[in-house]
DOKOL-474723 format. One record per atom (N, C-alpha, C, CB): residue in one letter; z, y, x. Coordinates in steps of 0.2 Angstrom, whole numbers, plus 5000, padded with zeros to 4 digits. Glycine has a CB too. Layout:
REM residues N
AZYX ...
REM end
This chain:
REM residues 284
M499949935007 M500050015001 M500050065005 M500850024996 K499550125002 K499550175008 K500350225006 K498750215009 S500450235012 S501050275012 S500850365008 S501250275020 K501550365004 K501450425002 K501850505005 K501350424995 C501450555004 C501950605007 C502050635001 C501650665012 Y502650655000 Y502650714994 Y503050764997 Y503050694986 V503350814995 V503350884997 V504150894993 V502650944994 A504750894992 A505150944991 A505351014989 A505350944993 M504651024985 M504651104985 M505051144984 M504351134983 I504951214987 I505451264988 I505351294980 I505451324996 T505751344980 T505751394973 T505751464976 T506351384967 P505051494977 P505251564977 P505351604973 P504951594980 F505851664975 F506051714972 F505751784973 F506751714975 T505751814969 T505651904967 T506251954970 T505751934957 E506152024973 E506752054975 E507052054969 E506852104980 A506952044963 A507252064956 A507651984954 A506352084949 N507551934960 N507851874959 N507551824954 N508551874958 A507051834952 A506651784947 A506051734950 A506251824941 I506051704945 I505551654950 I504951694953 I505151584944 D504651664957 D503851714959 D503351674957 D503751724968 Y503051654952 Y502751624952 Y501851644957 Y502851624945 E501851694956 E501251724961 E501251654967 E501651824966 S501951674969 S502051634978 S502051564975 S503151654984 A502251554971 A502251474970 A501651444968 A502651454964 E501251494967 E500351474965 E500151454971 E499951544962 R500151504975 R499851504983 R500151444985 R500051574988 I500751444986 I501051374991 I500951304988 I501951374990 I500451294981 I500351234978 I499551224980 I500451234970 E499551274980 E498851264980 E498651254990 E498251354976 K499151284991 K498951255001 K499151174999 K499651295009 L499751164997 L500051094997 L499451044997 L500551084992 I499351064990 I498751014988 I498151014993 I498451024981 S497851074997 S497251084998 S497351025003 S496951155000 E498251015006 E498250985012 E498250925011 E498651015017 G498150905003 G498150805003 G498950795000 G498050755014 V499250845000 V499950824997 V499950764991 V500250894994 S500450694991 S500450664985 S500650694981 S500650614985 G501250734981 G501650734976 G501950814979 G502250664975 L502350844971 L502750884974 L503550874969 L502250964972 M503950894972 M504650864969 M505150934964 M505250844978 V505150944962 V505051024959 V505551024956 V504451064955 C506151084959 C506851084956 C507351044958 C506751084949 G507451014965 G507650974968 G508051014971 G507350944971 T508350984977 T508951024981 T508551074985 T509250974986 T508051064989 T507351114993 T507151164987 T506451054996 G507451174983 G507251224975 G507651254971 G506751204970 E508351244975 E508951284975 E509051264967 E508951384977 S508951194965 S509251174956 S509851194956 S509151094953 P510451184959 P511251224958 P511151294954 P511651244965 T510651364957 T510551404956 T510251414949 T510351404960 L509651384949 L509251374943 L509551374935 L508951304944 S509351414931 S509651404924 S509151344922 S509651464918 E509351324916 E509151274911 E508451284910 E509451284905 N508451324907 N507751374904 N507251384910 N507951444901 E507651414918 E507251424923 E506851344924 E507651454929 K507151274925 K506951254926 K506551214923 K507251254927 L506351214913 L506051184911 L505251234912 L506351164906 D505451314912 D504751334911 D504351334919 D504651424905 F504751334927 F504751314931 F504451234934 F505051334930 L504551204929 L504351134929 L503651154924 L504851074925 E503651174919 E503051184916 E502451214918 E503151204911 F502451254923 F502151314925 F501751254931 F502851394928 V502251244936 V501751174941 V501551124939 V501951144947 I501751094932 I501151034929 I500351054930 I501151034919 N500551124925 N499751154924 N499351184928 N499751204920 Q499751214933 Q499451234940 Q499251144942 Q500151284946 V499551124944 V499451064948 V498551024947 V500051014945 N498751014937 N498251004933 N498050934936 N497651064934 K498350884936 K498250794938 K498250784944 K497650764937 R498250844948 R497850854957 R498250814961 R497950934961 C498750804961 C499450774964 C499950734958 C499950864967 E500550704959 E501150694955 E501550774955 E501650624959 V501850784950 V502550794948 V502950764945 V502550824945 W503650764949 W504350744949 W504750804949 W504550694954 F505450784942 F505550884940 F506450824941 F505150934928 G506750874948 G507350864948 G507750874942 G507350904952 A508150834938 A508250834932 A508950804931 A507750814929 G509250794940 G510150774940 G510650844942 G510250704946 S511150794940 S511750864940 S512450824940 S511650924932 N512750864940 N513750804941 N513750794933 N514850874946 A513650814929 A513750804922 A513150754921 A513750884916 T513350694916 T512750654912 T512550694907 T513050574909 C512850724903 C512650784896 C512250804900 C513250844892 D512450834902 D511750884906 D511150864907 D511950914912 S511250814913 S510550804914 S510050764908 S510650754920 V510650734903 V510250704896 V509950744893 V510650664891 R510050804894 R509950844887 R509450874893 R510550894883 L509250884899 L508650914903 L507850864902 L509050904912 I508150814902 I507750754902 I507550744894 I508150684904 K507850764892 K507650764882 K507250844883 K508650764876 L507350904884 L507150924884 L506250944886 L507450934884 S506350884892 S505650894897 S505350844894 S505750884906 E505350794891 E505050734890 E504250744886 E505550684886 Q504350784880 Q503350804880 Q503250824885 Q503050854875 L503450854891 L503250874893 L502550804901 L503750924893 D501950814902 D501550784906 D501750804914 D500850804905 F502150734916 F502350744924 F502550664925 F503050804927 D502350664930 D502450584933 D503350524933 D502150584943 G503650594933 G504350534933 G505050604935 G504150464943 Y505450584936 Y506150614936 Y506550624943 Y506650584930 L506750634946 L507250644954 L507950654950 L507050714961 I508150594950 I508850604951 I509450604955 I509050574947 V509750654956 V510150644960 V510950624960 V509950684962 V511250594965 V511850554963 V512350604960 V512250514969 P512750614958 P513250664956 P513550714960 P513750634953 Y513750754960 Y513750794968 Y514550804965 Y512950884971 Y515050834969 Y515750864971 Y516050814968 Y515950924968 N516250774961 N516650744956 N516650664960 N516250744948 K516250624965 K516450574967 K516450514965 K516750574969 P516050514961 P516250454955 P516450364958 P515450444950 S516550324957 S516550254960 S515550224958 S517250204955 Q515450184960 Q515150154960 Q514950124954 Q515350134964 Y515650094949 Y515450094943 Y515150134940 Y515850074939 G515550204940 G515250274939 G514650304938 G515450304943 L514450284946 L513750284947 L513250234943 L513650274956 Y513550174942 Y513050124937 Y512950144931 Y513350054935 E513450174927 E513450204921 E512950254920 E514150234920 H513150314926 H512850374924 H511950364925 H513250444930 F511750294928 F511150324928 F510850264923 F510850334936 A511150224922 A510950194914 A511050234910 A511150134911 V511450254908 V511350334903 V510950354904 V511750394902 L510550394910 L509950424909 L509450374908 L509850474915 A509250314910 A508650284911 A508650254905 A508650234916 E509150264900 E509050244893 E508750294889 E509550214890 N508750364890 N508550414886 N507950444890 N509150454884 A507850414894 A507150424899 A506450394897 A507250394905 R505950434894 R505150384894 R504850394900 R504550404888 K505150414904 K504550414912 K505150364917 K504450534916 N504750374921 N505250324926 N505550364932 N504650274931 I505950354934 I506450394937 I506550364946 I507450384932 M506550414951 M506750394958 M507250404957 M506550434963 L507750374959 L508550394961 L508550414968 L509250334960 Y509050484969 Y509050524975 Y509750504980 Y509050594972 N509850474984 N510350454990 N510550514994 N509950394994 V510950574992 V511050604998 V511650624999 V510650654998 P512250575004 P512850565003 P513150625005 P513150505005 G512550665011 G512950725016 G513050805009 G512350745025 R512750785004 R512850845000 R513350834994 R512150864996 C513550754993 C513550734986 C514150704987 C513150694983 G514750684993 G515050684994 G515250594993 G515250734993 V514750564990 V514850484989 V514050454990 V515150464979 A513950404991 A513550364991 A513350324987 A513550344994 L512550304987 L512550244981 L512450174986 L511550254974 E512650114982 E512550054988 E512450034986 E512850014992 S511649974991 S511249954989 S511349894983 S511049954995 A512149864982 A512149844974 A512049854968 A512349834973 T512049914972 T512249974963 T511149974962 T512850124968 V510749994967 V510150004967 V510149954964 V509850004972 I510049914968 I509649844963 I509849814959 I509449774967 R510749834954 R510949814950 R510349854943 R511849834952 L510249934946 L510049964941 L509349964940 L510150024941 A509049934947 A508249924945 A508049854943 A507749954952 K508649794943 K508549764939 K508649744933 K508649744941 D509149794928 D509149804922 D508549864918 D509849814922 F508449914924 F508149944922 F507349954923 F508349984922 K506749954922 K506149954920 K506050014926 K505949964912 N506050074922 N505950134923 N506350144929 N506050184915 I506750124933 I507150154938 I506650124946 I507950124937 V506350174947 V505450134951 V505750164959 V504350174947 A505950184962 A506050214968 A506650264970 A505450254967 L506650254974 L507550314978 L507250344985 L508550234982 K507450384983 K507450454990 K508050434995 K507750554986 Q508050395000 Q508550385004 Q508750445008 Q508450335008 A509050505007 A509150545012 A509950515015 A509150635010 D509850495021 D510450445024 D510250385028 D510950415017 H510250415034 H510250355039 H510450305040 H510350365043 N510750255034 N510750185032 N510050165032 N511150175025 L509850115037 L509250065035 L509450025034 L508650035038 Q509949995036 Q509749915034 Q510149915026 Q510249855041 M510349985021 M510449985015 M509449975011 M510950065013 V509050005016 V508349995014 V508249935014 V507950005017 S508549905020 S508149805019 S508449795014 S508249725024 E509149775013 E509549745006 E509049765002 E510349755004 I508949804998 I508649844992 I508049804993 I508549944992 L507449814997 L506749774998 L506649724996 L506649755003 A507249684999 A507449625001 A507449584995 A508149615006 E507749614989 E507849614982 E507449624978 E508249644980 L507149664979 L506649714975 L505949714975 L506749774975 D505549674970 D504849704970 D504349754966 D504549654970 D504149784970 D503649834965 D504249894967 D503449814955 F504749904970 F505249964968 F505049994977 F506349934967 N505050054979 N504950094984 N505450124985 N504450124984 V505650134993 V505850164994 V505450244999 V506450134994 Y505950304997 Y505550365003 Y506050395007 Y505150434999 S505950405013 S506250435017 S506450515016 S505850415022 G507050505015 G507450585012 G507250645019 G508550585011 E507350615024 E507750635029 E507150645035 E508450575031 D506750695034 D506050685042 D506350685047 D505350745045 G506950665052 G506950675059 G506850585057 G507750715064 Y506950545054 Y506950485057 Y506150435053 Y507750455057 L505650465051 L505150445048 L504950365052 L504550495048 L505050345057 L504650295060 L505350235059 L504450315069 E505950255061 E506250215059 E506450195051 E506550235062 G506250225046 G506350235040 G505550165038 G506350335038 M504750185040 M504450135038 M504350085042 M503950155035 I504750065048 I504950005051 I505249985046 I505450015057 A505849985044 A506349955038 A506249955032 A506949965039 G505549965031 G505149945026 G504950025021 G505649875021 M505050065022 M504950135018 M504150165017 M505350195021 S504150175011 S503450195007 S503250275008 S503550174997 G503650295011 G503350355015 G503750405013 G502650385014 V503850465011 V504250535013 V504150585007 V503850565021 V504950595006 V505050675003 V505150725008 V505650685000 S504750765007 S504750795014 S504850875012 S503950775018 V505450925015 V505350985019 V505051005025 V505850995021 I504950995031 I504451005034 I503550995033 I504650965038 G503450945027 G502850945025 G502450995022 G502750925021 H502951065020 H502751155020 H502251165022 H502951215023 L502351135031 L502051155035 L501851095039 L502351205038 Y501651045039 Y501651015044 Y501350935037 Y502251035050 T500950935029 T500750885027 T500150845032 T500550915020 P499750855034 P499250825039 P499350785044 P498950875043 E499750835044 E500050795049 E500350725049 E500350825050 L500550755044 L501250675043 L500850615036 L502350725037 I500550635034 I499750625032 I499650565040 I499050715033 A499350585043 A498950565047 A499450505051 A498650625052 F500150515053 F500550485055 F500450405051 F501150535055 F500650435045 F500650375042 F500150325043 F500550385036 E499450345043 E498750335042 E498950285051 E498150425040 A498950325055 A499150305060 A499550225061 A499350355062 Y500050245057 Y500850165059 Y500450115053 Y502250205054 E500050115050 E499550085045 E499050045048 E499150135042 Q498950065053 Q498450055056 Q498550015063 Q498050125057 G499250025064 G499449985068 G499550015076 G498949935067 E499550075074 E499550115083 E500550155084 E498650225083 D500250145090 D501250165092 D501150225092 D501650135102 C501650245086 C501750305084 C502350365087 C501850285077 T502750325092 T503150325096 T503250425095 T502750295103 G502650445100 G502450505100 G502450565093 G502150485102 K502150535089 K502250575085 K502850585081 K501750575081 D503250515080 D503850525077 D504450565081 D504050445076 I504450555087 I504750635093 I504650675090 I504250665100 F503850705090 F503750775086 F504150795081 F503150775082 F503950765076 F504450765070 F505250775070 F504350705068 K505250745076 K506050755077 K505950825078 K506450715083 L505950855082 L505850915086 L505950945078 L505150925092 I505350955072 I505150995069 I505751005063 I504450965068 A506050915064 A506550925059 A507350975060 A506750855056 R507250975067 R508050995070 R507851075069 R508250965081 L507251085072 L507051165070 L507051195061 L506151165074 F507051145058 F506851155051 F507451155046 F506351095049 F508251135049 F508851135047 F509051145052 F509051095045 L509151205056 L509651255060 L509951265056 L509351315063 E509751275049 E510351305043 E510151255039 E510351405038 S510751295033 S510451265028 S509951245023 S510551265027 N509651195022 N508851195017 N508951225013 N508651135013 P508651265010 P507851285011 P507851345016 P507351305004 S508251375018 S508451435022 S507951455029 S509351425025 C507751395033 C507251405036 C506351395033 C507451385042 V506451365029 V505751355026 V505551415023 V505651305022 K505951445017 K505951515016 K505751565020 K506351535014 Y506151585028 Y505751615032 Y504951595036 Y506051625035 L505051525039 L504451525039 L503751535036 L504551495039 Y504151505029 Y503451545021 Y503351625022 Y503751545012 S503851645025 S503951715022 S503451725030 S504951765020 K503551705033 K503151755041 K502351735039 K503451715053 M502351715035 M501651655032 M501351705028 M501751565027 G501651755025 G501451785018 G501451745012 G500751815018 L501751685012 L501851645007 L502051675001 L502251595010 C502751685002 C503251724999 C503851775000 C503451684996 K504351775000 K504951815000 K505251795002 K505151834997 N505751815009 N506251765013 N506751785008 N506451765022 I506851755001 I507451774996 I507651704993 I507251824990 L508651694995 L508751654993 L509251664988 L508951624998 R509351624984 R510151654977 R510751634981 R510251604965 L511051674979 L511951644983 L512151594979 L512751704982 P512251534982 P512751554990 P512451544995 P513551524992 M511551514993 M511251524999 M510751575001 M510851474999 S511051585010 S510751665011 S510351645015 S511251735015 T509951725018 T509351715024 T509851705029 T508851785026 I509451655036 I509551645042 I509851715045 I508751625046 S510351685051 S510551715057 S510151755061 S510751675059 E510151805064 E509651845068 E509451785074 E509951905072 E509851725076 E509751685081 E509451635079 E510351665084 T509451625074 T509151535070 T508451595072 T509351495058 C508251655067 C507851665068 C507251685073 C507951685065 A507551705080 A507551705087 A507251625090 A508251735089 Q507651575088 Q507251505089 Q506951485085 Q507551445089 L506751495080 L506251485073 L505551525079 L506551535063 D505651595079 D505051645081 D504951615089 D505251735080 T505151575093 T504951545097 T504551515098 T505351525099 Y504651465092 Y504451395094 Y503551415089 Y505251305090 F503751445083 F503151445077 F503151495079 F503251425067 K502251505083 K502151585085 K501551575080 K501951625095 
REM end
């Protein structure tokens, strides 16, 4: 199966702190022209905790219309309140997109039983496919492989996992038990290790600038080429992109390219002068 390169898309803002749809159009057209497999809308990189429910739905509908079936669209409908995610799923289900990206509930740190019940309720209420999103560094709790396996076996619309954690043994355990289930790297810094473990591609942040290079990497890997050098390059880029909390570095770089304004919503803030200098030195 051909590996996929998704981009976890930023949400650009105007100086009035509203969603900047003109910039979003430029970003979407850029990424589609570069061959992106799909866009993840209103995820962590999209500053979803600072978006209102209406903003999320309006932005999703805009992206769907702008994309116009030229790539996949996945919607970040996760939250740390199950009822809120159910409501967002119900409000969006009539729109034409590919599936939901559902993050592990953050801050309240549920047990594995609670995680299973949370995702089970969402799967029962969703008419579209679901990609689980495991990011313990932001959520304070991690999905375990047994929980993912149980969920995928119990609910046919749970079809994938975004694994933003360097637990590759978990990936191997999941894929050994599940057919027709995909795991995507949620960390740009360990692409080669992820592919060796059986991942099917990436949900990328660095893809905002490096989608063609990522696609070339996956093609080379699938053809049996030595990708060590390319992987070292992506590790370097990932380190630079995450000098400060995502998506602050991406927005700075995109602003330098004229693609959007360097504006984030509090509590996210623009990067420091020191980080600007480091990025300017490399990304001339």
